[in-house]
C-alpha positions in Angstrom: 104.2 338.3 -18.5 104.1 337.6 -14.8 102.9 339.8 -12.0 106.0 341.0 -10.2 104.9 343.0 -7.1 102.3 345.2 -5.7 102.8 348.8 -4.4 99.8 351.0 -3.2 97.5 348.7 -4.6 98.8 348.7 -8.0 100.3 345.6 -9.7 103.5 345.9 -11.7 104.2 343.2 -14.5 107.4 342.0 -16.3 106.1 343.9 -19.1 105.9 347.1 -17.0 109.5 346.7 -15.9 111.0 346.0 -19.4 109.1 349.0 -20.6 110.5 351.1 -18.0 114.0 349.9 -18.6 113.8 350.9 -22.3 112.5 354.3 -21.3 115.2 354.7 -19.0 117.7 354.4 -21.8 118.6 350.5 -21.6 119.4 349.3 -25.2 119.8 345.8 -26.9 123.6 344.8 -26.6 124.3 347.0 -23.7 126.6 345.9 -21.1 124.8 346.9 -17.6 126.3 346.5 -14.1 123.3 346.2 -12.2 123.4 347.5 -8.1 120.1 346.4 -6.5 117.9 346.5 -3.9 114.7 344.6 -5.0 112.7 344.7 -2.0 112.3 348.3 -2.2 110.0 348.1 -5.1 106.9 346.8 -3.4 105.3 343.3 -2.2 106.6 340.5 -4.2 103.5 338.7 -5.9 105.8 335.6 -6.5 107.7 333.1 -4.1 111.0 334.6 -3.6 113.0 332.4 -6.2 110.5 333.0 -8.9 110.5 336.7 -8.1 114.3 337.0 -8.4 114.1 334.7 -11.5 111.6 337.0 -13.1 113.5 340.2 -12.5 116.5 338.5 -14.2 114.4 337.6 -17.0 113.5 341.0 -17.6 117.2 342.5 -17.3 118.0 339.8 -20.2 115.2 340.7 -22.2 116.1 344.5 -22.1 119.7 344.0 -23.2 118.9 341.1 -25.7 121.2 338.0 -26.6 124.1 340.4 -27.5 123.9 342.1 -24.2 126.0 341.4 -21.0 124.6 341.5 -17.5 126.8 342.1 -14.5 126.0 342.1 -10.7 128.1 342.6 -7.7 128.8 339.8 -5.5 131.1 341.5 -2.9 132.3 339.2 -0.2 135.0 341.2 1.6 136.8 338.0 2.3 140.3 339.2 2.4 139.2 342.0 4.8 137.7 339.4 7.1 140.6 337.0 6.7 138.5 334.4 5.1 139.1 332.3 1.9 137.6 333.6 -1.5 135.8 330.7 -2.9 134.8 331.7 -6.3 132.0 328.9 -6.3 130.8 329.1 -2.9 131.6 332.5 -1.0 128.3 334.0 -0.5 127.7 337.5 -1.9 127.0 339.9 0.8 125.4 342.8 -1.2 121.8 341.7 -2.0 119.6 338.6 -2.7 119.3 339.0 -6.3 123.3 339.1 -6.7 123.4 336.0 -4.8 120.7 334.3 -6.7 122.3 335.4 -10.0 125.6 334.2 -9.4 124.4 330.6 -8.7 122.6 330.6 -12.1 123.9 328.3 -14.9 126.4 329.8 -17.3 127.2 332.8 -14.7 130.9 333.5 -14.2 132.5 335.3 -11.4 135.7 337.8 -11.3 138.8 337.0 -9.3 138.6 340.1 -7.0 138.7 338.4 -3.3 137.0 341.7 -2.0 134.8 343.2 -4.6 133.9 340.4 -7.1 131.2 340.4 -9.7 128.8 337.9 -11.4 128.7 338.0 -15.1 126.8 336.6 -18.1 126.5 337.7 -21.7 128.0 338.1 -25.1 130.9 340.2 -23.6 131.5 338.4 -20.4 135.0 337.4 -21.2 136.2 341.2 -21.1 136.0 341.0 -17.5 136.9 337.6 -16.4 140.5 336.4 -15.5 141.9 339.9 -14.9 144.5 339.9 -12.2 144.7 343.2 -10.1 147.1 344.9 -8.0 144.5 346.8 -6.4 140.7 346.5 -6.3 140.1 349.6 -8.3 143.0 349.7 -10.8 143.0 349.5 -14.6 142.3 345.8 -14.4 139.2 346.3 -12.4 135.7 345.7 -13.6 134.7 349.3 -13.4 137.7 350.2 -15.6 136.8 347.6 -18.3 133.0 348.7 -18.0 134.2 352.5 -18.9 136.4 351.5 -21.7 133.6 349.3 -23.2 130.9 351.8 -22.9 129.0 350.0 -20.2 126.0 351.5 -18.0 125.6 351.3 -14.3 122.1 350.6 -13.5 120.9 351.2 -9.9 117.8 348.9 -9.6 115.7 350.0 -6.7 118.6 351.3 -4.7 118.9 355.0 -5.0 122.3 355.8 -3.8 124.8 353.0 -4.6 127.7 354.4 -6.1 130.8 352.1 -5.4 131.9 352.9 -9.1 133.2 356.2 -7.5 136.1 354.0 -5.9 137.6 354.0 -9.4 138.3 357.4 -10.3 139.0 358.1 -6.4 141.8 355.7 -6.4 143.0 357.1 -9.9 143.1 360.5 -8.7 144.5 359.7 -5.4 142.2 361.5 -2.6 144.4 362.5 0.3 142.2 360.9 3.0 142.6 357.3 1.6 145.5 355.3 1.6 146.6 351.7 0.1 146.4 348.8 2.6 147.4 345.4 1.7 145.1 342.4 2.1 146.4 338.5 1.8 144.6 335.3 1.6 143.6 332.3 -0.2 141.7 331.9 -3.5 139.9 328.7 -4.5 139.0 328.9 -8.3 136.3 327.3 -10.2 138.5 324.2 -10.6 139.1 323.9 -6.8 142.6 324.8 -7.3 143.9 327.3 -4.7 146.6 329.9 -4.6 147.7 332.9 -2.5 147.0 336.4 -3.4 147.7 339.8 -2.2 145.8 342.8 -3.0 145.8 346.4 -2.3 142.7 348.3 -1.3 142.4 351.9 -1.3 140.7 352.3 2.2 139.6 355.5 3.8 140.7 357.0 7.3 138.3 356.1 10.1 136.9 359.4 10.5 136.5 360.2 6.7 133.7 358.9 4.4 131.7 360.0 1.4 127.9 360.2 1.4 125.9 359.0 -1.6 123.4 362.0 -1.1 126.2 364.4 -2.5 126.8 362.2 -5.5 123.3 362.1 -6.4 123.0 366.0 -6.3 126.2 366.1 -8.3 124.5 363.8 -11.0 120.8 365.2 -11.0 121.2 367.6 -14.1 123.7 365.6 -15.9 122.8 364.4 -19.4 124.1 360.9 -18.9 122.1 360.3 -15.9 118.4 359.4 -16.2 116.0 358.4 -13.3 112.4 356.9 -13.6 110.1 356.2 -10.5 109.0 352.4 -10.4 106.9 351.1 -7.7 108.2 352.0 -4.4 111.5 353.4 -5.5 113.7 354.6 -8.4 115.7 353.2 -11.2 118.6 355.3 -12.5 120.9 354.6 -15.4 124.3 356.3 -15.8 126.7 356.1 -18.5 129.9 354.7 -17.0 132.4 356.6 -19.4 131.0 360.1 -19.0 130.4 359.5 -15.3 134.2 358.4 -14.9 135.5 361.6 -16.7 133.3 363.9 -14.7 134.3 362.2 -11.4 138.1 362.5 -12.5 137.7 366.2 -13.0 135.7 366.7 -9.8 138.1 365.0 -7.6 141.2 366.7 -9.4 139.3 370.2 -8.3 138.4 369.2 -4.9 139.2 365.7 -3.6 136.9 366.1 -0.8 133.8 367.0 -2.9 131.7 363.9 -1.8 132.9 363.9 2.0 130.4 364.1 4.6 132.9 365.6 7.0 
C-alpha cells in the first residue's frame, strides 16, 4: 500500500483510506457519486498523477468489481456559448474528476452543462440518457436515486449539487427554466445540435451548503468521518432525495441564504 499524504506529521496510506471508506459505509457493489476536493486532505507524498491514480485505486478497491464509480466533470459549456466535446471538454470542478475522465474505459454522460464520468458494472444505466432539463427524471442524480446509489463527499465538506434535482422537481419559486443551446460532439466525432433547460436561480437568490449540512447532521442516512485535514461524508441518495422533497414542499426557501 502506498503512502498518500501527510497531515500534521502523520502519514496516511491507501490502506488507511480504504478502511475509512468501509467505516463510513461504502460497500462492495455500491454505486457511488464522488464529489471531491482532494487537496484538503494534506500534503501529497506522491507525484500528482500517481497521487490521483492512488486515490482512484482506493475507491475501486472499496466498491469492488461489481461497483460503479461516478465523478462530476461539469463543463458549463452551453452556459459559456461553447461546444460540448465529450472527449475533450475539460472538467471545471476538480483535478480528480478531470484525471478520472481520461482513464481507460471511463465514459461520459451527454449533459452539456453537468456531465459526469462513469466506470463500473452498472455504468450503462447512466449513459446515453437524453434530458430535456439538467435535473429532470433522466438526469444522473435521478438514476442514482432509483438504483440506491450513494453520494460521497471526498474531501469537500459542503458540495450538494444533488439538491438541484429535488429543487427542480418541487419547483421552488425563486428559480426558473432558462434554455441553453449549442453543439455536442460525441465519442465518434459526430456533432449535433442540442437545447436543454436549466433551472437557474434569480441573481439575488442562492442557497448555502452550511444550511444543508445542518439539515443532514442528525440524519440516519448521513455519516461523516474525519480524515487528514478534512472529512469524508456519505449520503444515501434515495433517503436524501425523499427528505429534500418534503423539506422543499414545506418551505421552498429552507436553504436560502437570503
